[in-house]
Every structure is written in structure tokens, then in C-alpha cells.
C-alpha positions as a Markdown table, in Angstrom:
| # | Residue | x | y | z |
|---|---|---|---|---|
| 1 | Pro | -18.1 | 9.9 | 7.2 |
| 2 | Arg | -21.8 | 9.2 | 7.4 |
| 3 | Trp | -21.9 | 8.4 | 3.7 |
| 4 | Ala | -18.2 | 7.8 | 2.9 |
| 5 | Ile | -17.9 | 4.7 | 5.1 |
| 6 | Pro | -21.0 | 2.9 | 3.6 |
| 7 | Ser | -19.8 | 3.7 | 0.1 |
| 8 | Tyr | -16.4 | 2.4 | 0.9 |
| 9 | Gln | -17.9 | -0.9 | 2.2 |
| 10 | Thr | -19.8 | -1.3 | -1.1 |
| 11 | Met | -16.6 | -1.0 | -3.1 |
| 12 | Arg | -14.8 | -3.4 | -0.7 |
| 13 | Tyr | -17.6 | -5.9 | -1.2 |
| 14 | Glu | -17.3 | -5.5 | -5.0 |
| 15 | Leu | -13.6 | -6.2 | -4.7 |
| 16 | Asp | -14.3 | -9.3 | -2.6 |
| 17 | Tyr | -12.6 | -7.5 | 0.4 |
| 18 | Ser | -9.3 | -7.8 | -1.5 |
| 19 | Ser | -6.1 | -7.4 | 0.6 |
| 20 | Ser | -3.7 | -7.2 | -2.4 |
| 21 | Trp | -3.2 | -4.9 | -5.4 |
| 22 | Gln | -3.3 | -7.9 | -7.8 |
| 23 | Lys | -6.8 | -9.1 | -6.7 |
| 24 | Ser | -8.2 | -5.5 | -6.6 |
| 25 | Tyr | -6.9 | -5.0 | -10.1 |
| 26 | Glu | -8.4 | -8.3 | -11.3 |
| 27 | Arg | -11.8 | -7.4 | -9.9 |
| 28 | Arg | -12.0 | -3.9 | -11.4 |
| 29 | Pro | -14.8 | -5.1 | -13.8 |
| 30 | Asn | -17.0 | -5.9 | -10.7 |
| 31 | Thr | -17.0 | -2.2 | -9.5 |
| 32 | Tyr | -20.2 | -0.4 | -9.7 |
| 33 | Thr | -22.2 | -3.6 | -10.5 |
| 34 | Val | -23.6 | -4.8 | -7.2 |
| 35 | Arg | -24.7 | -3.7 | -3.7 |
| 36 | Pro | -24.3 | -5.8 | -0.6 |
| 37 | Asp | -27.4 | -6.6 | 1.3 |
| 38 | Gln | -28.4 | -5.4 | 4.7 |
| 39 | Leu | -26.9 | -8.2 | 6.7 |
| 40 | Glu | -23.6 | -8.0 | 4.8 |
| 41 | Trp | -23.4 | -4.3 | 5.7 |
| 42 | Glu | -24.2 | -4.8 | 9.4 |
| 43 | Met | -21.8 | -7.7 | 9.8 |
| 44 | Trp | -19.0 | -5.6 | 8.3 |
| 45 | Arg | -20.0 | -2.4 | 10.2 |
| 46 | Gly | -19.9 | -4.3 | 13.4 |
| 47 | Glu | -21.7 | -4.2 | 16.7 |
| 48 | Thr | -22.2 | -1.5 | 19.3 |
| 49 | Trp | -22.5 | -3.3 | 22.6 |
| 50 | Pro | -21.7 | -5.4 | 24.6 |
| 51 | Asn | -18.0 | -4.9 | 23.6 |
| 52 | Gly | -17.4 | -2.4 | 26.4 |
| 53 | Asn | -18.3 | 1.0 | 25.2 |
| 54 | Arg | -16.4 | 0.8 | 22.0 |
| 55 | Pro | -17.8 | -0.8 | 18.7 |
| 56 | Arg | -16.4 | -4.0 | 17.4 |
| 57 | Gly | -16.1 | -4.5 | 13.6 |
| 58 | Asn | -14.8 | -2.1 | 11.0 |
| 59 | Phe | -16.7 | 1.0 | 12.0 |
| 60 | Ala | -14.2 | 2.3 | 14.6 |
| 61 | Arg | -11.2 | 1.8 | 12.4 |
| 62 | Gln | -12.8 | 3.4 | 9.3 |
| 63 | Leu | -13.9 | 6.4 | 11.3 |
| 64 | Asp | -10.4 | 6.8 | 12.6 |
| 65 | Leu | -8.9 | 6.5 | 9.1 |
| 66 | Trp | -11.4 | 9.1 | 7.8 |
| 67 | Gly | -10.2 | 11.6 | 10.3 |
| 68 | Trp | -6.6 | 10.6 | 9.8 |
| 69 | Phe | -6.9 | 11.2 | 6.0 |
| 70 | Ile | -7.9 | 14.8 | 6.7 |
| 71 | Asp | -5.1 | 15.3 | 9.3 |
| 72 | Phe | -2.5 | 13.8 | 6.9 |
| 73 | Trp | -3.2 | 16.3 | 4.1 |
| 74 | Met | -3.9 | 19.3 | 6.2 |
| 75 | Asn | -0.5 | 18.8 | 7.9 |
| 76 | Asp | 1.6 | 18.4 | 4.8 |
| 77 | Gly | 1.7 | 14.6 | 4.8 |
| 78 | Leu | 2.3 | 14.1 | 8.5 |
| 79 | Arg | 1.9 | 10.4 | 9.5 |
| 80 | Arg | 1.0 | 9.5 | 13.0 |
| 81 | Asn | 3.7 | 6.9 | 13.7 |
| 82 | Asp | 7.2 | 6.3 | 12.5 |
| 83 | Gly | 7.1 | 2.8 | 14.0 |
| 84 | Asn | 8.3 | 4.1 | 17.4 |
| 85 | Gly | 5.2 | 6.1 | 18.2 |
| 86 | Asn | 6.5 | 9.4 | 16.8 |
| 87 | Pro | 4.8 | 11.6 | 14.1 |
| 88 | Ile | 6.8 | 11.7 | 10.9 |
| 89 | Gln | 6.3 | 13.4 | 7.5 |
| 90 | Asp | 5.6 | 10.9 | 4.7 |
| 91 | Tyr | 8.6 | 10.1 | 2.5 |
| 92 | His | 6.8 | 11.2 | -0.7 |
| 93 | Cys | 5.9 | 14.6 | 0.9 |
| 94 | Arg | 9.4 | 15.7 | 1.6 |
| 95 | Asn | 10.8 | 18.3 | -0.8 |
| 96 | Thr | 14.1 | 16.5 | -0.7 |
| 97 | Thr | 12.9 | 13.3 | -2.4 |
| 98 | Gly | 11.8 | 14.9 | -5.6 |
| 99 | His | 8.4 | 13.2 | -5.4 |
| 100 | Met | 6.1 | 16.0 | -4.4 |
| 101 | Ala | 7.0 | 19.6 | -3.7 |
| 102 | Thr | 4.4 | 19.6 | -0.9 |
| 103 | Cys | 1.5 | 17.6 | 0.3 |
| 104 | Thr | -0.3 | 20.7 | 1.6 |
| 105 | Pro | -3.7 | 20.9 | -0.3 |
| 106 | Thr | -4.2 | 23.8 | -2.8 |
| 107 | Leu | -7.9 | 23.0 | -3.2 |
| 108 | Leu | -10.7 | 21.5 | -1.0 |
| 109 | Ile | -13.9 | 20.3 | -2.6 |
| 110 | Ala | -16.8 | 18.4 | -0.9 |
| 111 | Phe | -17.8 | 15.4 | -3.0 |
| 112 | Glu | -21.4 | 16.1 | -2.4 |
| 113 | Asp | -21.0 | 19.5 | -4.1 |
| 114 | Leu | -19.6 | 18.1 | -7.3 |
| 115 | Tyr | -23.1 | 16.8 | -8.4 |
| 116 | Gly | -25.0 | 19.4 | -6.5 |
| 117 | Pro | -27.4 | 21.5 | -8.5 |
| 118 | Asp | -26.1 | 24.7 | -7.0 |
| 119 | Lys | -22.3 | 24.1 | -6.6 |
| 120 | Gly | -21.6 | 21.3 | -9.0 |
| 121 | Lys | -20.4 | 23.2 | -12.1 |
| 122 | Ala | -18.5 | 25.8 | -10.0 |
| 123 | Ser | -16.8 | 23.0 | -8.0 |
| 124 | Ala | -15.7 | 21.2 | -11.2 |
| 125 | Glu | -14.4 | 24.5 | -12.6 |
| 126 | Arg | -12.3 | 25.1 | -9.5 |
| 127 | Leu | -10.9 | 21.6 | -9.8 |
| 128 | Met | -10.0 | 22.1 | -13.5 |
| 129 | Asp | -8.3 | 25.4 | -12.7 |
| 130 | Val | -6.0 | 23.8 | -10.2 |
| 131 | Leu | -5.2 | 20.8 | -12.5 |
| 132 | Glu | -4.5 | 23.2 | -15.4 |
| 133 | Gly | -2.1 | 25.3 | -13.3 |
| 134 | Asn | -0.3 | 22.4 | -11.7 |
| 135 | Gln | 2.9 | 20.7 | -12.9 |
| 136 | Asn | 5.0 | 17.8 | -11.6 |
| 137 | Thr | 8.7 | 18.0 | -10.6 |
| 138 | Leu | 9.6 | 17.4 | -14.2 |
| 139 | Gly | 7.6 | 20.4 | -15.3 |
| 140 | Gln | 4.9 | 18.3 | -17.0 |
| 141 | Arg | 1.3 | 19.4 | -16.9 |
| 142 | Leu | -1.9 | 17.3 | -17.0 |
| 143 | Pro | -3.9 | 17.7 | -20.2 |
| 144 | Val | -7.4 | 19.2 | -19.3 |
| 145 | Val | -10.6 | 20.0 | -21.1 |
| 146 | Glu | -10.5 | 23.4 | -22.7 |
| 147 | Arg | -12.3 | 26.1 | -20.6 |
| 148 | Gln | -14.9 | 26.8 | -23.2 |
| 149 | Ala | -16.0 | 23.1 | -23.3 |
| 150 | Arg | -16.0 | 22.5 | -19.6 |
| 151 | Gly | -19.7 | 23.4 | -19.0 |
| 152 | Cys | -20.8 | 21.1 | -21.8 |
| 153 | Val | -18.7 | 18.2 | -20.5 |
| 154 | Phe | -20.0 | 18.7 | -17.0 |
| 155 | Asp | -23.6 | 18.7 | -18.1 |
| 156 | Lys | -23.1 | 15.5 | -20.2 |
| 157 | Thr | -21.4 | 13.8 | -17.3 |
| 158 | Val | -24.3 | 14.5 | -15.0 |
| 159 | Glu | -26.8 | 13.4 | -17.7 |
| 160 | Lys | -25.1 | 10.1 | -18.0 |
| 161 | Arg | -26.0 | 9.3 | -14.4 |
| 162 | Gln | -29.6 | 8.7 | -15.6 |
| 163 | Thr | -28.6 | 6.4 | -18.5 |
| 164 | Glu | -25.3 | 4.6 | -17.9 |
| 165 | Thr | -24.7 | 1.5 | -15.8 |
| 166 | Gln | -21.3 | 1.4 | -13.8 |
| 167 | Trp | -21.2 | 5.2 | -14.0 |
| 168 | Asp | -21.3 | 6.1 | -10.4 |
| 169 | Asn | -23.2 | 5.2 | -7.2 |
| 170 | Ser | -26.5 | 6.5 | -8.5 |
| 171 | Ala | -26.6 | 3.8 | -11.2 |
| 172 | Arg | -24.7 | 1.1 | -9.4 |
| 173 | Asp | -26.0 | -2.4 | -10.5 |
| 174 | Gly | -28.0 | -0.6 | -13.2 |
| 175 | His | -30.8 | 0.3 | -10.8 |
| 176 | Gly | -29.6 | 2.9 | -8.3 |
| 177 | Pro | -29.9 | 2.7 | -4.5 |
| 178 | Asp | -32.1 | 0.0 | -3.1 |
| 179 | Pro | -34.8 | 1.5 | -1.0 |
| 180 | His | -35.0 | -1.7 | 1.1 |
| 181 | Val | -31.3 | -1.5 | 2.2 |
| 182 | Ala | -30.6 | 1.1 | 4.7 |
| 183 | Lys | -26.9 | 1.5 | 5.6 |
| 184 | Asn | -27.5 | 2.9 | 9.0 |
| 185 | Phe | -25.4 | 3.3 | 12.0 |
| 186 | Thr | -26.3 | 2.6 | 15.6 |
| 187 | Trp | -26.9 | 5.4 | 18.0 |
| 188 | Leu | -23.5 | 4.9 | 19.7 |
| 189 | Gln | -21.7 | 4.9 | 16.4 |
| 190 | Leu | -23.4 | 8.1 | 15.4 |
| 191 | Gln | -22.2 | 9.5 | 18.7 |
| 192 | Tyr | -18.6 | 8.5 | 17.9 |
| 193 | Thr | -19.0 | 10.1 | 14.5 |
| 194 | Lys | -20.2 | 13.3 | 16.1 |
| 195 | Asp | -17.2 | 13.2 | 18.5 |
| 196 | Glu | -14.8 | 12.8 | 15.6 |
| 197 | Leu | -16.3 | 15.8 | 13.7 |
| 198 | Glu | -16.1 | 17.9 | 16.8 |
| 199 | Arg | -12.5 | 16.9 | 17.3 |
| 200 | Leu | -11.6 | 18.0 | 13.8 |
| 201 | Ile | -13.6 | 21.3 | 14.0 |
| 202 | Thr | -11.9 | 22.1 | 17.4 |
| 203 | Asn | -8.5 | 21.4 | 15.9 |
| 204 | Tyr | -8.8 | 23.3 | 12.7 |
| 205 | Thr | -10.2 | 26.4 | 14.4 |
| 206 | Asn | -7.3 | 26.5 | 16.9 |
| 207 | Ala | -5.9 | 30.0 | 17.0 |
| 208 | Thr | -2.7 | 28.9 | 18.7 |
| 209 | Leu | -1.8 | 26.7 | 15.8 |
| 210 | Gly | -2.9 | 29.4 | 13.3 |
| 211 | Trp | -5.7 | 27.4 | 11.8 |
| 212 | Asp | -8.3 | 30.1 | 12.5 |
| 213 | Val | -6.8 | 32.3 | 9.7 |
| 214 | Asn | -5.9 | 29.5 | 7.3 |
| 215 | Pro | -8.3 | 29.7 | 4.3 |
| 216 | Met | -8.1 | 25.9 | 3.6 |
| 217 | Ala | -8.9 | 25.2 | 7.3 |
| 218 | Gln | -11.8 | 27.6 | 7.2 |
| 219 | Glu | -13.3 | 26.0 | 4.2 |
| 220 | Leu | -12.8 | 22.5 | 5.7 |
| 221 | Val | -14.5 | 23.6 | 8.9 |
| 222 | Gly | -17.5 | 24.8 | 7.0 |
| 223 | His | -17.9 | 21.4 | 5.4 |
| 224 | Leu | -17.4 | 19.7 | 8.8 |
| 225 | His | -20.1 | 21.8 | 10.4 |
| 226 | Arg | -22.5 | 20.6 | 7.6 |
| 227 | Tyr | -21.7 | 17.0 | 8.3 |
| 228 | Leu | -22.1 | 17.5 | 12.0 |
| 229 | Glu | -25.5 | 19.0 | 11.5 |
| 230 | Glu | -26.6 | 16.0 | 9.5 |
| 231 | Val | -25.3 | 13.5 | 12.0 |
| 232 | Glu | -26.9 | 15.3 | 14.9 |
| 233 | Thr | -30.2 | 15.3 | 13.1 |
| 234 | Glu | -29.9 | 11.5 | 12.6 |
| 235 | Ile | -29.0 | 11.0 | 16.2 |
| 236 | Asp | -32.2 | 12.6 | 17.2 |
| 237 | Val | -34.3 | 10.1 | 15.4 |
| 238 | Thr | -32.2 | 6.9 | 16.1 |
| 239 | Tyr | -33.2 | 4.7 | 18.9 |
| 240 | Pro | -30.5 | 4.9 | 21.6 |
| 241 | Tyr | -30.4 | 1.1 | 22.5 |
| 242 | Thr | -29.8 | -0.4 | 19.2 |
| 243 | Trp | -27.9 | -3.7 | 19.4 |
| 244 | Trp | -26.0 | -5.4 | 16.6 |
| 245 | Pro | -27.0 | -6.4 | 14.1 |
| 246 | Thr | -30.3 | -4.5 | 14.2 |
| 247 | Ser | -29.7 | -0.9 | 13.2 |
| 248 | Ser | -33.2 | 0.4 | 13.8 |
| 249 | Pro | -35.9 | -0.3 | 16.3 |
């Protein structure tokens, strides 16, 4: 969530904070072209105090959704609320609807690993293997790159990060990340992030629920521990009494 939420805000900014499919579609050419400035980020992110002990703005909601996204897929499309406060399986995830045989994940990949020098190519290969072996309810398969060409395609994809505009975040706006814009969180927001990561780790190591022997959960927890370590390191160097909109002392 430490990097996913700031990236999401950048995309929302490029889409002019669209609230409809039509507007988002019309603004597709604007994606990967611009970065919001520091004040825009801090206004969107929200304040820490004095709104009780819970942040105001988009941060709290986005952190909640990040955790919910994980819970949804790990629990076969379980939504939190059916409108009456009861959990319910998403309509598209029921095997009786003919939409998806299951919403239980068959593969888990950390985005950071896809471009990583050590795990990038192996992560992409794992993804291609799953796509190649998957089929929809009509028996149709997704066309994928031939196995012998995948290494070359991956290398060229990574290469283009250095030369292409609108390719990915590394070349957003044609220049890459702005060193003068730090999308930081306040100390309290980092603490909330830590709490959410610890909640997820506790849940997906729960032996009573069987998560402790679930291979997907074990892989997930490994990534969560990595994120938790990063957040704890940042907490140690973040001034505890940061007030909105200033994110650093």
C-alpha cells in the first residue's frame, strides 16, 4: 500500500478524478503523461490530526480498499456486505452463474518483482504459464507469446522503460519520477498502514482457518512481511508529529 496508493492517486489525477466509465475512457490518452504536484497529493491524501485519531481525506478509505482487495480474492470473491451487513459471495464468482468457475487465485505475483533484476523474468514466466493453461467457461484460451520467445519479449519490454514515454511509471510524463515531489505519508498514516499489514499477516497465518498450510497464503504472507519491513523502516525516520498538509519536518 505504501506505493500502490500514491500510484493510484497519480492515475486518478490523470483521469481528472473521473467518477464515470465514459469520462475515464475519454481521458485514456492522458494516462502516463503527467504527475500531480506535492500539494495536490497532500490535499488528496488528507490530514492526520486534528480529526480525532483517524485521518481525513482519501488515505483511510484507500488503505481499507487495498486490504479488502486481498481479502476478496483470497476468499473466493467474498464481499463484505450484501446491503444488510452480511458477507456474500460476489455474483460473478458463483459457479452457478457461468461467469467464473472460481475467484480463488491460482497465482500470486508482487508487482515489484515483475521488473526486478532477480525475479522479473521468472515472475513473467509464471504469469504466462498460468495464462497459457487457463480457459474460460466456453473453453476458449488466451493467445500468449510462444515460450521460446518470452525471454526476448521480456527483455525488450524492460528496455523500453528507458526510451518510451507513456510506457509505465518510470517514464511518466517523459521524464520519470520528480525528485522534488515526495509522496510521503504522515507518521500516523504509516502506523495505520502497519496495522493493516499486521492484520492481514495474522489472518493469513491462522491455523484454525487453515491458512497456515495454504500455499497461496504462505506466498502472500511473505510479500506482506516485506512490505511491513519497509513501512517500519520509514516509521523510524518519520517525524511523529506531522500535521496536514506538511508530510515531513
